[in-house]
N, C-alpha and C positions, 0 to 999 in steps of 0.2 A: 345527719350525714350532710356534708358540705357539697352543694350542687352549683357553686359559683363557677361560671364559665371562665375558661382561661382568657388572659388578655392577649397573648401572642401565640402565633403558630409559625414555626420555622418551615418555610416552603421549599427552600433550596439551601444546600450546604452540608457539612459533615454530619449534622444532627437533624437532618430533614425529617419532618413529622413530629418533632418534639413540641409539646404544648407548655407554655410558661404562664404562671399566674404571679403577678406582682403584688407583694404584701402591702398593707396599708401605709407602712412607714417608708416605702420605696425600696429599691434594690440597686446595687452596683453590678454591672455586667461586664465581662471580659473573659480572657482565657486563663488568667491567674487563679490559683487556688483560693486566694484571699477574698475573691469577689463573693457577693451574696448569691449570684447566679453565674455559674461558670459554663462557658460554651467552648467545646473542644474545636476551635477553629484557628489554625496556625496563622491565618492572615489577619486575625483580630488582634488589637492591642491588648496588653496585659490588663489594663483598666480602660475599657473602651468608652463606656457611657454609663449614665445613671438614669433609671426610670423612677419617677416620683409622681405624687398626686398633688395638684393645686386646684382648689375649688371643686374637688371631687372628680377632676378630669386628669387623665394620664398625660404626662409630659416626658420628653427625653432631653437629656443634657449631655453633650459630648464632653469627655474628661481629658481633652487635649490629646486625643488619639492621633497616631501617625497618619492613618489613612482616612480619617474623618468618619463621621456618622452621617449617612444619607437618608433623607426621608423623601420619598417620591422622586428620587434621583437628584435631590438638591442637598448640599452640605448644610448642616444645622449646628448651632451652638446650644440653643435652648428653645424648644418649641412644643406646643400642645399637639397631641395626637388625636386622630379621629378614626372611627370605624372604617376599615378598608385601606388605611395608609400602609405603604410598603417601606420597610426599613432595611437598608443594606449596611451591615457592619461586617468587615472582613469579607468572607465569601458566603456569608449567611444572609439569605433574603427572608425577612420576617414580616408577616402580615398581622395587622391589628384586628383582633376579633372582638375586643371589648375595650372601650375607651374610658370607662368610668370606674370609680371606686366601689360603687354599690350596684347590684343587679337592679334592673327596672322592675318594680312590682306591678302586678296586675291592678288596674284601676277599677273601682266599682262602676256599674252601669250608670250612665249619665241620666239625670232626671228628664222627664218629658219637657219639650220646649214650652217656655212660658211659666214654668213652675220653679219654686225655690224651696229646697228641702228644709231650710231653717225657718223661712217665713210662712210656710204652708200652715193653715189652721188645722189643729187636730180634730178628727171626727168627733161629734158629740157622743157621750157615753150615756146609754139609756138602760136602766134596770127595771124590768116590768114588775107590777104589783103581784105579790104572791097569791092573792085571792081572785085575780082577774084572769078570765079565760082568754087566752091569746086569740086574736082575730086571725082569720085565714090570710095567708100571704097574698098581697096585691102586687100587681105589676108596678114597678117604680115609676113615679111621675116626676117630671122635671121640677126641681126645687126653685122656688122664686125668692126664698128668703133664707139666709143663713141663720140658724138658731144662735142666739146670743148667750143662752144659759145652758148648763148641762142638766138634763132631766135625770134625777137620781131616785131609785126606788129603795126605801129603807125597810120595806115589809111592814109598814104602819097601817095599811088598809088601802082601799080604793080611793082614787082622786075625788069621786063624787061624795064619798063619806067625809073627806077632809073639807070640801067646800061646805057641806051641810053643817059640819061641826063648827066651822068658822062663823056661819050665820047665827048659830045658837050660842056662841061664846063659850064653847067647851074648853076646859083647861088643857085637854089633850091636844087641841089645835095649836095653842101657843108653843107647847113643847115640840111638837112635830115641825112647825115652821122654823123654830130655832135650830133644830138639828139639820134640817134641809139647808138652811143658810150657811151653817158652819161647814158642812161637807162640800157645798158648792165653792166656798172660799178656798178650802184646802185643795180641791182639784184645780182651780184656776191658778193659785199660787204655785202648785206643783208643776203645771204646764209651763208657767213663766220661768221657773227655775231651770227646767230642762232646756228651754230655748236659750237662756243666758249661758248655761254651761256649754252648749253647742257652739255659740258664737264667740266665747271667750278664747283668746289666743293661748296656745299651748305653753306650758312653763318653759322658761329658758334653761337650757342645759349648759352648765359651765364645763368647758373643755380645757383640760390641763395644757398650759402653754408649753410648746416644744422648744426647749432651750439647747438642743443638741447643736454641735458644731463639727463640720467636716471641711478639710482643706486639701487641695491639690495644688502644688506650686512647682514650677519648673523654670530654671534659668539656663540659657545656652549662650556661650560666647565663643566665637570661632574666628581665627585669623592668625597670621604670622606662624603658620605651621602648628598651631595648638587648638585643641577643642576642650572647652571646660563646660561641664554640665553638672547642675546641682538640682536635685529633685527631692521633694518632700511630700509625703502622703499621710495626713492625719485622719484616721477613721473614727467610727463610733467607739465610745468607751475609752478614748484617750490613747489608743494604740497608734504610734507614729513610726514611720519608716523613712529614713533619709539615705540618699545615695549621692556620692560626690566622685566625679571622674575628671582627672586632669592629665592630658596626654603628655605635656612637657615635664611636669613635676612627677610624672609616673605615680600619681595618687589614685587609689581606688578604695573608697571608704563606704561601708554600708553600716548603718546603725538602726537597731530596732529597740524601741523602748515603749513602756506604758507610762504615760504621764500622770503625775499625782493630780487628783481631782481639783485640789485648790489651785494649782498652777494652770490647769486647763480652764477653770472658771475665770481666772485672771485674764487669760488671753481672750476668752469669749467676750468679756466686758470691754476690753480694748477695741476689738474689732466691731462690736455692735455700735460703738460710737461713730464709726465710719460707714455703717451699713447703708444708710439711705444714699449717701453720695457715691458709694461704690456701685450699688445696684443701678444707679441712674447713668453710669458710664456706657459708652458704646461697647459692642462686643469685640471690636478690633481696631487697633491704631497701628498702621504700618507705613514705614517710609523706606527710602532706598538706603542701602548700607554705604557708609563712608568709612573705608578702611576695613574694620572687622564687623562681623555680623553679631548683633546683640538682641536677644529676644527674651521676653518674660511672659509667662502664662499663669494666671491665678484663677482657681475655681474655689469659691467659698459657698458653703451650704449652711445658712442660718435657719435651723429648724425646717420649715417648709419653703423658705425662700432660698433661691440659688442664683448665682451669677458667675459667668466665665468671661474674663477679659484678657486679651492678648495685646501686648505692646512690642513692636519690633522696629528697631533702627530709627527711633525718634524719642523725643523727650516724653517722660511719663507724665500723665495727668496727676495732679496733686493727690486726689483721692486714691489712685492706684499706688502711688509711691508710698503713701502713709501705711496702707495695708501691707505692702511688700516688706517694708522695713520692720514692721512689727512681727511679721511671720519669721523673717530671717533672724531677728534678735532672739525671739523665743526659741527657735530651733538651735541656734548656736549655743545658747545658755544651757538648755535642757539636754542637748546631745553632745556637747563638747566640740562643736564645729567652728569655734572661733579661729582656728589656726589654718584653715584650708587655703588661704591666699599667701601664707608665709613661705619663703624659700627654705629648702632643706637645711642649708647651713645655719640660718637663723634659728630654726627649730632645734637643732643640736645644741646651739649655744644657750638657748632658753632652758632646755632640759637639764643641761649641766648645772646651771644656776639654781634651778629648783631642787635638784638632788642635794647640793651643798646646804641649801636652806633647810631641807627636811632633816638632815643629819644634826644640824645645830639646834633646831627646835626640839628634837628628841632628847638631846643631851640636857636641855633646859626644861624638860617636861614638868619638873616639880617647882620651877620658879614661878610659873603663871598657869592658872587653871586651864586655859585654852590651848596651851602649847602642843600637847600631844595630838589634839584634833587638827591643829594647823599643820603639824608634821605629816599626818595622813593625807591632807589635802595637797600638800606639795608633792607627795609621791604620786597622787592622782594626776597632777599636772605633768609629771615626768612621763607617765604611761601614755597620756593623751598626746603630748608633743611628739613622742617617738613612734606613735602607732603606725604611721605611713613611711617611716624611714627604714631603708635597707642599705647596708647592714646596720643593725642596731648596736649601740654601745654595750659593753659588758655589764654595766650596772642596771640595764633595763630589766632583766629577769630578776635581779635582786630587789629592785624597786617593787615589782609585782608581789613577791613573797613577803617583803617587809610590811607593805601596806596592809596585807591581810592579818599579819601577826599583830601589828600595832592597833588595828581596829578591834580585834578580839580583846586585847589587853585593856583598851579604853572602855569597851562595853562592860567588861567584868568590874572595872573600877566604878563605873556609873551605877551598876546594879547593886553593888555593896553599899554605896551611898543612899540609894533608893530604899533599900531594906532598913537602914538605920534611920532615915527620915520618917518612914512610916512608924517605926518602933517608938521614936521620940514623941510623935504626935499621939500615939496610943497612951503613952505614959503621962501625957499632959505637958510635956516639955515643948511648948509651942515655938518658942524663940529658936531652940536648937533645930527643930524640924524646918522652920522657915530658912535658916541659914544653909542647911544641907540641900534643900530644893534649889536655892539660888546658886549654890556651887555646881549642882548638876547642869543647870542651864548655862553657866559660864564655861564649864568643862566640855560640854558636848553641844555647841550652839547650832545644831542641825534642826531647824524648825519643822521639818517634814518628818522627823523620826519620832517613833512612839515614846521613847524615853523622855525626850524634850517636852512633848505635848502633855504627858502624864505629870511631869514636874510642875508645869504651868497650871494644870487642873488642880493639883494639890494646894498650890498657893492660893488659887481662887477660892477653893473650899474653906481654907483657913480664914480668909477675909470675910466670907459669908457667915462663918460661925461667930465672928467677933461682933457682927451687927446686933 
């Protein structure tokens, strides 16, 4: 049964009396359903803060909340918590009951002053002779000398008999003394081994490195009667949500995607290269607005390390700018947000051009292996470009239907070639199998798709077989 004490107690607010335990890998807190811990507090931000452990102590990090996170009535961005601290988020006042990752275990009683458990000499072991009548117990007398040897009884007779046999040169004496010596050595070595084992350091436990990545990014530009906001939230497991709102362009875009693990790892490696310089930045850089207001806020969680930096109305530090540009490029490519700053008239013109190109590529689909795939990509561009445009051109809905049909036709063609490539390999027609797998890669060059990866694996397998 888990008896771990809760970390937090809500003392005031809509959920007064609720106890909260933070898991070892931390938890995001807010009023949105997507949080690890949801608190029904209308005054709280959707994603208010994150609790996590560093060096086994509980920390709180504000996630760019509107009303900030207060610890002991002071706004914080990222700070360690201690027992008794009071946290105010929204209208909820929360008290810290437990500030550590592990419960404090009871310690064994301390040794008496002046003694050392490891260095203390073990008491001598005495086995009395089997034929000797034990003497009556006497009151203990103060010892003046610590015995240097262990007196061991092997049941070989009385000590007086041993001394007498020694003087007479009895063979029994030599054997007895040899056995006594051997046993004494075993006891001494055994005691020494126990002392070494006690003083030896515990074996090192290898802890798996936490390579997880989480990002919260927000950009706000306001001025000349317009407000533009771009927010991105990348959570554990590669789930990303992006929202774009543009008052003048009347754009309101929301995208939810789960990012391919390979693409997520690529982004993590890019950001880890700037990790040290980004973490070393100050928490806030703010100047006075000149014309329009422009602000950026980035929170990056690298495994157990986390950092929030806000820059408003002044030049961005180089480390901040590099991280921001990488995040934006990643989001634009993976979520199709490259067009958010383009005027509607330009979007319509680009969509019309992509629609014409798609039609031509489809007509020439048998001329070049990759033409049908390129045609589906052009239709994807049409749909993306016109997503925020109202009213949409007549061909928009046709583009949606045709793209689905063309993709299904393409996949059917690929699977037919795949079947034939495997059959030719089984028949020993290796050159034909190689040619078919290469055609699959050229016809459907989507490196993230299963069909592409399997064709590459089959070619690698053939190379291995030839070795």
